[in-house]
N, C-alpha and C positions, 0 to 999 in steps of 0.2 A: 548403591548409594541411597541414602535416605531421601524420601520424597521432597521434603522441604528444602534440603540442601541442593537437590537437582534443580528445583524450580528457581531458587534464588541465583544459583550459579549461571543457569541458562539465561535468566533475565539480565544479569550483569553482562554476559557475553553479547546479548542482543543490544544492550545499551552501547557498548563499545563499538559494535559493528555499525550501528546507525549514526553514531557520532562521526565515524569515518565517512559514511555516505554523505552526511550533511556538510562536512568540511570540503569534500571533493566537489560537490555540486556548486557550492558558493565560489570556489576558486576557479572552476573551469572557464567561465566566460571571460574573466580577466586574463587568464593565461593564453587562451586561444586568440584573444585580441592582440596580445603581446607578440605573437608569432605571425601576425599579418592577417588574421581572420576578421571578417566582418560579421554582420548580423546573420547572414545565411550560413556561414561556417559555424558560428556558435550554435545556431539552431540544429544544424546537422550533427554536431558533436553531442548535444544533449539528446536529440531525437533518436539517434542510432541505438542508444541504450534501450529505449522503449521498444523499438522494433525487435531487437534481438531477444530482449527479456520476454516479449510476447510469444515468440515462436519456441523459446526454450523452456518456458515455465512447466508445461505438462511433461516433457521428457525429463526435466530435472527432478520433478516429483517422483516419477517412476524410477529413476536411477537411485534416488535417495532411499526409496523403499527396497530396492533390489540389493544395494550394497550396505545399507544402513546409514542413518543420518550422521553418525559420528564421523565416518570417513568422508562423506560427501561435503558436509558443512566445514569440517576442520581443514581439509585439504584446500577447499575453495578460499577460505579465509587466509590461509597461509600464502596462497598464490597472489594475494593482493599486496604482499610485501614488495615483490619485484614490480608489480603493476604501479604502485605508488612511486617507486623510484623512476620508472619509465615516464610517468606524468611529470615528475619533478625535473627530469633532464630533457624532456621532449622539445624538439625545435621545429616541428612542422605540424600542419593540420592533420596529415595522414596518420601520424603517431597517435594523436588524440582520438581520431576516428577508430583506429584499430583497438586502442586501449579501452575505449568505452564499449565497443562491441564485446570484447573479452569480459569486461566487467558485467555486462548484461547477462552473460551465461553464468558467471560466478555468483552473482546475486540471486539468480533463480535457484541455484543449488543451495545457497546459504538460507534463503528465506523459506523454501519448502522443507529444508532439513530442520530448521529451528521450530517452525510452527507445527510441522508434522510430528516431530518428536514430542513436543509439548502435548499434543492431542493423544499421542500413543501412550505417553507415560501417565496421563491422568484421565482415563476414560470416564470415571464417575464425576470428575470436576472439570470436564473439558472446556466448557464455556468460560468460567472464571479464569482458568489457566491461560486460555488464548487471550482473554482480555488483558491479563497482566503483561504477557509478552508483547502484544501489539501496543499497549499503552507505553511500555518502556521504549519501544522502537520509535513511537511518535515523539517521546521526550528526547531521544537521541537526535532525531532529525531537527528538533528545535534548538538543541545545544550546539550542534555541529557548525551551522553558519556563523554563530556568534564567535566561536573559536577561530574560524577561518578569517573573519573580519579583523579580529585582534592580531592574529599572526601576520596577516597581510600588511597591516599598518606598521608593524615592527620590522618585519624581515622580507617583505615582498610577497607577491601573489603565488609564488611556488612553494612557500614554506608549508601551507596546509597539507600538501601531499605527503610530507614526512609524517605528519600526524595520522593521516590516512593509513599509511603503512604500519605505523606503530600500534595504533588501536586495533587494527586488523589482526596483528600477531597476538595481542593480548586476548582478543576475542577467540582466536583459534585455539589457544591454550585452554581457555575456560570451557570452550565447547567440547574439546577432546576429553576433558575431565568429567563434565556434567552429562555427556551423552553416553558414557560407558554403561554397557549392559543392555542398551536398547537393541532389540533384535532387528534383523533384516528379513525380508520374505524370501530372498533368493531368486526372485523372478519367476519366469515360466508363463504358462498360458493364463494364469490367474489375472494378469494385467489386462490382456486383450478382452477376456471374457467379462470381467467386471466393468471395464470401460464401456464396452458395447452395450451391455445391459443397462447401465446407469444413464448414459447420455440420451437414451431413448425414453427414459422415465419422465413423465410430466413434472414430477416433484423436483427432480434434479434440474430439469430445464428451467423451471421457475427460479431456482436458486441461482443458476448461471445468469439468467436474464437480469436479476437484481444486481449481481456483481458487475455486469456490463453497464447498467444504468448508473451505478455509483461511480464507475470510472468515467462515464460521459459527464456526469455532474462535476466531478472534481477537476477534470481537464478544462471544462468550460469556466469554472470559478477561477482557476489559476490563470487562464488566458485572458479573460474578460473582466477581471475585477475592477480595473479603472473605469470601464464603461458602466459597470453596475453602480458604482458609487456616484458617478456624475449623473447617471440617469435618475437617481433618487434625490438629486439636488444637494449632494454632499461634496465635500472637497476631495479632489483626486488623491491627495496625500493619504486619505483613509483607505486606499486600495490595499496597502500592506496590512493595515489593521483588520480588514475584512478577512484576509487569508488567515491571519493569526487567530481571529475569533473562531473561525471554522475548525482549525486544527486543535486549538486549545479545548474547544467544546468536545471534539472527538476524543481527545486525551482524557478529559474528565469522564466521558462515557465509558471508556475502556476500563479505567480504574474503579468505576462504580460497579462493574460486573460482579465483583466479589460479594456485593450486598444485594444486587437486584437480578442475579442470573436466573432465578426461578421465574420472575416476571418476564424477562426477555425470552425465555424458552417457551412461554405460552404461545399457542398458534395465533392468537389475536394480536400479539405485539406488533408485528410489521404493519398490519392494517391500522392500528391505533396510532403508531408512530408517524406514518405518512399522512394520516388524516389530520393530526395536530399540525404537522409541518405545512400541509396544504392550507389549513385555516390561517396560519400566521402569514403565509404568502398573500392570501386574499385580503387580509387586513392591511398589509403593507401597500397593496395596490389601491385599495379604497381610500386610505388616509394619505397616501403619498408622503408618509413620514419615515424618517430614518430609524426610529426606535422599533416599530414593528418589523422593518426590514432586517435590522440586526438580530431581532428575535428569530426571524426566519432562517438566517444563516446559522445562528447558534443551534437551533433545533435540528437543522439538517446535518450539522456536524455531529451532534450527539447521536441522532438516530441512524445516520448512515454508518457511523462507526459500530454501533451496537448491532445493526442488521448485518454488517459485514462479518462480525465475529459469530453471530448466530448462524449465518449461512455456512461458515467454515465448519462450525461444530456439527451442524446437521449433515453436511457432506461427509465429514469424517465418520459419522455414525453409519453412513450407507456404504462407505468403502472400508469394510473391516480389514484391518491389518495393512491397509494401503493409505494411511493417513497423509503421507507426503504427496502421493498421487492426487488425493482429494484437494490438498492445498494448491498443487500445481494447476489443477483444473479451474479452481476458483480464481486464482491469480491470473490465469490466462483470460478468463472472462473480464475481469477488471481491466487488464492491460488492453484488451480490444477496445473497450469503451474509452479508456484514457488516451489511447493512441489516436483514435479517429473522431472522438466526440466533438471537440472544439472545431475541427476542420469541417465536419458535416454542417455545423451551424454557419460557419463563416462562408462556406461555398454555396450552400443551397437554401438556407433559411433566414439569412440576415435581412433580406428585404421583406419578409413576411411577419417578423416579430422582433421586438427589441430584446436585449440580452436578459433583462429581468423576466420578461414573459417566457423566454426560452428556459430559464432556470425553473420557473414555476411549472412549465409544461413537463419538464423532466420529473419533478416531484409527483405530478399527477399520474404520469406513466408508472412510476414506482408504486403509487397507491393502487392502481389497477392490478399490477403484478402481485401486490401484497394481498389483495382481495382473492385473487386466483389461488395464491399460496395457502391462505387460511382455509379455503374450501377443500383443497386437495389434502392438506394435513389433517383435516377433520375425518377423512375416510379411514 
């Protein structure tokens, strides 16, 4: 398959995949409530996905490399057809808990298959290629909830699950076509040897630490956006706008990689990115004004997204022929941060600093890691 055709088809497949994710996520709280679930049950149904995805990300990446992303991603997407029907017909909390756990495994296989194959197919243009697919996925996650709301108003809260199944099958077909010809490694001792060597490498450890910190930041932003806006003297209704600003900024950053990838690949980029973000945070603290604070959120969205893609690209460069494994390792780092980050603040640090100080602290930690990273990459 021609390079451009593969890239565009895989991007469209990713778009349909994440539209399905977005429609499902928006519908789940309503449906779980309709079968007798309260806030705890809704949190459990949402959270079990994160836990399962965390533990399955690395094995999923290794499996994708072993059997090839065409099989791992396409089969996983196709299995979401019966999963969506299960969600549509489900009548108890346990059904949704089991279904979400299964989806955590399937999404790990899909995500590592898609991103790993993009890195594998375009080694000389890895960073802009990853930026395209991640940008498309962010776009799909933005579109999905809107579709879910529209269908819920017309046909009830279960209708979005039929879209979930439909777009997953479309994505499966497109993935099967676009991933044709990409090789598998066949497995063997190469996995264990490469992993053991790389996880001990200081450079790889710094990449993983940044993945973890981005996960902590995003979980904290999602969980505490109401406190953030009220703490800055803004209306609580702007909490949703804050999240949209962050993810739209990340989306813009990903699509800009086509033009700025050489700049982002520079070893100084993470250091400069988090220095700028730290400066906007300090400005927001000094002025107590909403405008610098919004700038801080926007810069963090852009630079977290670009750094995420940069780290993925760099990890893939270190895991020769094991690109999906590299993606799984990076995603595992992000999932660790996303799963536990907000809880760490709420349980242990809530009395020591307010939420905005916590967010600024996280950026400062990322700046320190970026300094370390730039020094190691210089060698």
